[in-house]
N, C-alpha and C positions, 0 to 999 in steps of 0.2 A: 575549443568551442564546438567544432563540427561533430566530434564524438559524442558530446553531451546531447546535442540536438538529435543525432541519429538514435541514440539509446532511448531518449525520452519519447521520440516519435514512435518507435517500436513498442515501447511500454504502453503508451496511450492507445495505439491501434489494437494491441492484444486485449487490453481491458475493455475497450469499446466493443470489440467483436464478442467477447465473452458475455457482456451485458445485453447486447442485441440478441444473441442466441438465447440467453435466459429469458428475455422478454417474449420471444417467439414460442418458447417451450412451456412457459409457466404463466398461468393466469393470476397468480398471487402478486403481492407487492414485492418489488425488487429491493433487496437490502445490499448495501456495500459499506466498506470501511476504508477510511484514509487513516492509516496507522501513524503517519507523520505529516500532520497538516501543513506545517511550515507557513508559506504565504497563501495557501489555499487553492493553488492552480489545479492540483489533482482532485481536491474536494469538489471544485466546480465541475470538472469533467464528470465525476461520478454523479453529481446532482442532476446534470443534464440527462444522463443515461438511465437513472432509476425511474424517471417519470414522475408525474404528479402524485401518484399513490405510493411511491417508493420512499426510502429513507436512507440517508448516509450518516454514519457515525464517524466523527473525526477526533483523533487523539493528538495532543501535543503537550509538552511540559512547559512551553513558553507562552505566557499570556500575550506577549506582543504579536507572535505569529497568529494566534487565535483571533486577535482583534483585527489584524490585516485581512485574514481569511473571511471573517464575518462581513467586513466592508465589501470585499470582492463579491461574496454571495448575495448580499443585499442589493448591490448595484446591478447584478444580473437577474434579480427577482427570484433567486433560488433558496433564500434563507429558510423558507417553510419546509424544505425537504431535508434539512441538515440539523443534526444535533452535535455540537462541538463540546468536547470533554477536556477539561484542563487536568490531564492525567497522562502517565506514561503508557505507551502502547502495550507493555507487558500486562496491563490490567484489563485488556480487551474482553476476554471471556467473562471476567468478573463484573464488568460494568455494562455490558450489552444486556438489553432486556431478555428475559427468559424465552420469549417467543421468537427471538432472533437467532438463538442457538441452532446451528446446523442448517440455517437458511441463507447465510450470506453468500452472495454470488461473486463478489470480487473484493479483495483486500489489497491495497497498494501501500508499499513501503518505499520511501525515498530517503535513504539513510544519510548520515553525515550531520551537517549543521544548517541552521536557518541562514540563508543568504543575507548578507548585510547585518548580521548580528554577532554576538560573542562566539568566536570559534572554539571556545573552551566548552561550550554547551553542545555536546555531540551525542549521537546515539552510540551505544556501547555494546560490545559483543554479548555480554551476559544478559542484558535486558532485551536485546534484539532476538536472541535465541528463544527466550521465554515468550516474546511476542509472536514469533513465528509458530511456535507450538500452539499458542492461543488461537492464532489465525486458522490453523488446521482444525481446531476443535469447533469453530463456529462455521466453517465452510460447508456449503451445500454440495451434494454430488454435482459434478460438472462445473464447480466453482474454480476460480483462478486467484492465485496469490502472485503479485508482481513485486520484485525487490530490486531496486537500483542501489548499488553499493559503490562507494567512492574510495579507492585505495590511496589516493594521493595526499590526503590530509593526515595529520598525526593520529595514529590509532586506526586509520581507515583500512590499512592492509590487514591488520589483525581481525577487524570486523568482516572484511571480505572473505578471509579464510574461514571464519566461523560460519558464515552464510553458505559458502561452498560445501563445507563439511556437513552442515545440517541438510542441505539439499541431497547430497550423496547418500545420506543415511536413510532417506525415505524409501519405504517399500514400494516396489513396482510390480504389479499394481498394488494398491489402488491409486498411486500417485505417479505423475509424469513430471520430471524436473528437467528444465533446459537452461543452458547458460549462453549468453550472447555478449559480444564485446569485440574490441579491436585486438586481433591476434599479434600485431606488431608494435603495440604500445602497452607495455606492462602495467603502467599506472593509470590506464584509461578506466572510465566508469564501466561497470558490468551490470548486465540485466539478467535476473533469474526469473523464470516463469514456472510456477508449480500448479499443475492442474489436478484436481481430485476427480478421478474417472468415475467412481461410484461411491 
């Protein structure tokens, strides 16, 4: 549990800083994407940071997760800032509005399965790699992609390896890719942060 908490805190802090920096640098509306809505915790974080004029686009293949997320957003009074899409994250570039292309300041991925749901419905390396490529295609200069990967569940180690390989393949510059996690716990959650420098 402690590892999960530490990785998620680091993720949320990195994304929060990226959006605060973008808010200081840019007078336009902030755009962000939650590529794996789940229960909506990350969606709500993004909604807080994009501000009243901003927009968050959230993707998930499970209606149950989207419903829970919508309730969470409504309770917090943030539903007007969010568009939830019942679709796989690999369709991100296709489903975002044309004016959002190249303007997204943060994209969050929390891979694996929806807590408390069918553990057979999980993110998969093939669609995750396609979604990561889509995230880069919509990312603004200075934007951030965060990816939390869970190697302990069935198929998770393969997905972690695919994410690591994808990050290592990025040209530097214009991208900076970093990996964080517990060095002494092989199946601990891992965080990857990818920044588009220009």
